[in-house]
C-alpha positions in Angstrom: 0.0 0.0 0.0 1.3 3.5 -0.8 2.5 5.4 2.3 0.1 8.2 1.6 -3.0 5.9 1.5 -2.0 4.1 4.6 -1.3 7.3 6.5 -4.7 8.6 5.4 -6.5 5.5 6.7 -4.6 5.4 10.0 -5.4 9.1 10.6 -9.2 8.4 10.6 -11.4 7.9 13.6 -13.6 5.3 11.9 -13.1 3.0 9.0 -15.3 1.7 6.1 -15.4 -2.1 5.5 -13.0 -1.6 2.5 -10.5 0.2 4.7 -10.7 -2.5 7.3 -9.9 -5.0 4.6 -7.0 -2.9 3.3 -5.5 -2.9 6.8 -6.0 -6.7 7.3 -4.3 -7.2 3.9 -1.2 -5.2 4.6 1.8 -7.3 3.6 4.8 -5.0 3.6 6.8 -5.2 6.9 7.1 -1.4 7.3 3.3 -1.0 6.7 2.5 -3.7 9.3 4.9 -2.0 11.8 3.1 1.3 11.2 -0.2 -0.3 11.9 1.1 -1.9 15.1 2.7 1.3 16.3 -0.5 3.3 15.8 -2.6 0.6 17.5 -0.3 0.5 20.5 -0.5 4.3 20.8 -4.3 4.2 20.7 -4.3 1.5 23.3 -2.1 3.7 25.5 -4.4 6.7 25.0 -7.7 5.0 25.6 -6.8 2.1 28.0 -3.6 3.2 29.7 -0.4 1.2 30.3 -1.8 -1.4 32.7 -2.4 -5.0 31.8 -5.5 -6.6 33.2 -5.3 -10.2 34.3 -8.4 -12.4 34.0 -7.9 -15.6 36.0 -9.4 -18.6 34.1 -10.7 -21.6 36.0 -11.8 -24.4 33.6 -14.5 -25.9 35.7 -15.6 -28.7 33.3 -14.6 -30.2 30.0 -17.9 -31.9 29.3 -19.6 -30.6 26.3 -22.8 -31.7 24.5 -21.9 -29.8 21.3 -20.0 -31.1 18.3 -18.3 -27.9 16.9 -16.0 -29.0 14.1 -12.9 -27.1 15.4 -13.0 -27.9 19.1 -11.1 -30.7 20.9 -13.8 -30.8 23.6 -16.5 -31.8 21.1 -18.8 -34.5 22.4 -17.7 -37.0 19.9 -14.1 -36.9 20.9 -13.8 -40.1 22.7 -10.1 -39.5 23.6 -10.9 -36.7 26.1 -10.7 -37.6 29.8 -13.8 -35.8 31.1 -13.9 -34.0 34.4 -16.2 -31.7 36.4 -14.8 -29.7 39.3 -16.7 -29.8 42.6 -18.1 -26.4 43.6 -15.9 -26.2 46.7 -12.8 -26.8 44.6 -13.8 -23.9 42.3 -14.6 -21.6 45.2 -11.2 -22.4 46.8 -9.3 -21.8 43.6 -11.0 -18.5 43.2 -9.9 -17.5 46.7 -6.3 -18.2 45.8 -6.5 -16.0 42.8 -7.8 -13.1 44.9 -4.7 -13.5 47.1 -2.6 -13.1 44.0 -4.2 -9.8 43.3 -6.4 -11.0 40.4 -9.8 -9.4 40.6 -11.6 -11.0 37.6 -12.4 -14.7 37.8 -13.5 -16.5 34.6 -15.5 -19.6 35.1 -15.1 -21.5 31.8 -16.5 -24.8 30.6 -18.0 -26.7 27.6 -21.8 -26.6 27.3 -22.3 -28.9 30.3 -25.9 -29.1 31.4 -25.0 -30.9 34.5 -23.6 -27.6 35.8 -27.1 -26.5 36.2 -28.6 -23.1 37.1 -28.4 -23.6 40.9 -24.9 -25.0 41.0 -23.5 -22.0 39.0 -25.5 -19.5 41.0 -24.2 -21.1 44.3 -20.6 -20.8 43.0 -21.0 -17.2 41.9 -22.7 -16.1 45.2 -20.1 -17.9 47.3 -17.2 -16.2 45.5 -18.8 -12.8 45.6 -20.0 -12.8 49.2 -16.4 -12.4 50.5 -14.8 -10.2 47.8 -15.7 -7.7 45.2 -14.1 -9.6 42.2 -15.7 -9.5 38.8 -17.2 -12.9 37.8 -17.0 -13.7 34.1 -18.9 -16.7 32.8 -17.9 -18.6 29.6 -20.3 -21.6 29.6 -21.7 -21.5 26.1 -25.3 -21.0 25.1 -27.6 -21.4 28.0 -31.2 -20.6 28.8 -32.4 -17.1 29.1 -33.7 -17.7 32.7 -30.2 -19.1 33.6 -28.6 -15.9 32.5 -31.0 -13.8 34.6 -30.5 -16.0 37.7 -26.7 -15.8 37.4 -26.8 -12.0 37.0 -28.9 -11.8 40.2 -26.4 -14.1 41.9 -23.6 -11.6 41.1 -22.2 -12.5 37.7 -20.8 -9.4 35.9 -19.7 -10.6 32.4 -20.4 -13.3 29.8 -18.2 -14.5 27.0 -20.0 -15.9 24.0 -17.8 -15.9 20.9 -19.6 -16.1 17.6 -16.4 -17.0 15.6 -18.0 -16.2 12.2 -20.6 -13.7 11.1 -21.3 -15.8 8.0 -24.5 -17.6 8.9 -23.9 -20.5 6.6 -20.4 -21.1 7.8 -21.4 -20.6 11.4 -23.9 -23.4 11.0 -21.2 -25.6 9.4 -18.6 -24.9 12.1 -21.1 -25.4 14.9 -23.0 -28.4 13.6 -26.2 -26.7 12.5 -26.5 -24.1 15.4 -27.7 -20.7 14.2 -25.8 -17.4 14.1 -29.1 -15.5 14.6 -29.6 -17.2 18.0 -26.1 -16.5 19.0 -26.4 -12.8 18.3 -29.8 -12.7 20.0 -28.3 -14.2 23.1 -25.6 -11.6 23.2 -28.1 -8.9 22.9 -30.2 -10.4 25.8 -27.1 -10.6 28.0 -26.4 -7.0 27.3 -29.9 -6.0 28.2 -29.6 -7.9 31.5 -26.5 -5.7 32.3 -23.7 -8.1 31.5 -20.5 -6.8 30.0 -20.2 -9.0 26.9 -17.2 -10.7 25.4 -17.1 -12.0 21.8 -14.5 -13.1 19.4 -13.3 -14.7 16.2 -11.0 -17.6 15.4 -8.6 -16.4 12.7 -7.8 -19.0 10.1 -10.8 -21.3 10.3 -11.2 -23.3 7.1 -13.1 -21.4 4.4 -12.8 -18.1 6.3 -12.1 -14.9 4.2 -10.7 -11.5 5.0 -14.0 -10.1 4.0 -15.7 -12.0 6.8 -13.2 -10.9 9.4 -13.9 -7.3 8.4 -17.7 -8.0 8.8 -16.9 -9.5 12.3 -15.1 -6.2 13.2 -18.1 -4.1 12.1 -20.5 -6.4 14.0 -18.4 -5.9 17.2 -18.6 -2.2 16.6 -22.4 -2.2 16.1 -23.0 -4.3 19.2 -20.8 -2.2 21.4 -19.0 -5.3 22.6 -17.0 -4.9 25.8 -14.2 -7.4 25.1 -13.1 -9.0 21.8 -10.7 -11.9 21.4 -8.9 -12.9 18.3 -7.2 -16.3 18.4 -5.4 -18.2 15.7 -7.2 -21.4 14.8 -5.2 -24.4 16.0 -6.3 -27.8 14.6 -7.1 -30.4 17.2 -6.7 -34.2 16.9 -9.9 -36.2 16.6 -11.9 -33.4 15.1 -13.1 -32.9 11.5 -10.5 -30.1 11.1 -7.6 -32.0 12.5 -5.6 -31.8 9.3 -6.3 -28.2 8.4 -3.5 -25.6 8.7 -3.3 -23.4 11.7 -4.3 -19.8 11.6 -1.7 -17.1 10.8 -0.1 -15.4 13.8 0.5 -12.3 11.7 -3.1 -12.0 10.6 -4.2 -12.5 14.2 -2.0 -9.6 15.3 -3.3 -7.4 12.5 -6.8 -8.2 13.6 -6.0 -7.1 17.1 -4.5 -3.9 15.8 -7.4 -3.1 13.5 -9.9 -3.8 16.3 -8.0 -1.4 18.6 -8.1 1.4 16.0 -11.7 0.8 15.2 -13.1 0.4 18.7 -10.6 2.4 20.7 -11.4 1.5 24.3 -12.5 -2.1 23.9 -10.7 -4.7 26.1 -8.6 -7.0 23.9 -6.7 -10.0 25.2 -3.4 -11.5 23.9 -4.7 -15.0 23.9 -3.1 -18.3 25.1 -3.6 -19.7 21.6 -1.4 -16.9 20.2 1.2 -17.7 22.9 1.0 -21.4 22.1 2.1 -20.9 18.5 4.7 -18.2 19.3 6.9 -18.2 22.4 6.5 -14.4 22.4 2.9 -14.4 21.4 1.6 -12.5 24.5 4.3 -9.9 24.2 3.5 -9.3 20.5 -0.2 -9.1 21.2 0.4 -6.5 24.0 2.6 -4.5 21.6 0.0 -4.2 18.9 -3.1 -3.2 20.8 -4.0 -5.8 23.4 -4.4 -4.9 27.1 -5.7 -8.1 28.6 -4.1 -11.5 29.5 -6.2 -14.5 30.5 -3.8 -16.9 32.3 -5.1 -20.4 33.2 -5.2 -21.2 36.9 -7.1 -24.5 36.6 -5.6 -26.8 39.2 -4.2 -30.3 38.8 -5.3 -32.9 37.8 -7.8 -31.1 35.6 -5.8 -28.6 33.6 -4.1 -31.1 31.4 -7.6 -32.4 30.3 -9.0 -29.2 28.9 -7.7 -29.8 25.5 -9.5 -27.5 23.1 -6.4 -27.7 21.0 -3.0 -29.5 21.4 0.2 -28.3 23.0 -1.4 -25.5 24.9 1.2 -23.4 26.6 1.7 -23.9 30.3 -0.8 -26.8 30.4 1.8 -28.9 32.1 3.1 -26.1 34.4 2.0 -25.3 38.0 -0.4 -22.5 37.5 0.8 -20.5 40.5 4.5 -20.9 39.5 3.6 -19.7 36.0 2.1 -16.6 37.6 5.5 -15.3 38.6 6.8 -15.9 35.1 3.9 -14.0 33.6 4.4 -11.0 35.8 8.1 -10.9 34.7 7.1 -11.1 31.0 4.8 -8.1 31.5 7.4 -6.2 33.3 10.0 -6.9 30.7 8.0 -5.0 28.1 7.6 -2.0 30.4 4.0 -2.6 31.4 2.4 -2.9 34.8 -0.3 -5.2 36.1 -3.6 -3.7 37.1 -5.0 -4.5 40.5 -8.5 -3.3 39.6 -11.5 -5.3 38.3 -10.9 -3.9 34.8 -14.5 -3.2 34.0 -15.7 -2.2 30.6 -14.5 1.1 29.2 -17.2 1.2 26.6 -20.4 3.3 26.6 -22.6 0.3 26.6 -26.0 1.0 25.1 -27.5 -1.0 22.3 -30.9 -1.7 23.8 -32.4 -0.4 20.6 -30.9 -3.2 18.5 
């Protein structure tokens, strides 16, 4: 891209779809570096220098879905299934608070045996002794469940749509509908949840045009947190022999989302770090301001295999915490000791 055209795009406060595509298609090293520098400056201006930690506890790897890309799919007979006891989850959350982590992410497959009352009990038990933010990432659940969990004290919900193309969404997710996913995100927002969404970069058949549409959908919905992860093929799934997603394109997506949405929370994901030993640092240098380290205790952490060779899956989670702090410090950033609530002006009740 000619320098004048790139500078013109980067100087704008908003982008057309064609301009988003142009930025995602950048291939010259100096152009990509210009994009990353601009995104890093916008992150600094709108989000500050602090890195927010979201402590992930993977409470169950049971899943009744058969998404084509996920290692936890119900048909994967090689997965050693587990379901943490509520007391174990509550105890692990208490340990995270002692580390100075004030967002707890309760993550699982779509596990119906973790019913409404069990999850509500866990949320209430964690919240009654500390003012941490509780983020849920439990897949699509019933509308009454969302309401009950909000009343119990849940603050945020992550429900990634992965693709805005309705036909491909149904293909990837084994006939589930994109319309229902978006309606659930809207309902969560109406209930007062801060919502997280995201896209897997490099899914089979995905196009740059679709990634641009994802970006504009996130903007329209005023999403509070957006995650871009490179697709990593998992054994015993229909996509096991497909190529992994591009690290460079994932980083460009992070940067473009930062420029487009300014103060959205964006993580440098574990998947990015699993493909590149400096993945988290690279993500933080091109617009990301969130890390989501995994604190799932043994013996469970090795069995949450959404993709293979996940970084730190064999490490002690609390030993890894010190190394993570050092990595953040080494790039000149500080850890936030706040809840890191949404910076967005959340209002799309009219949608």
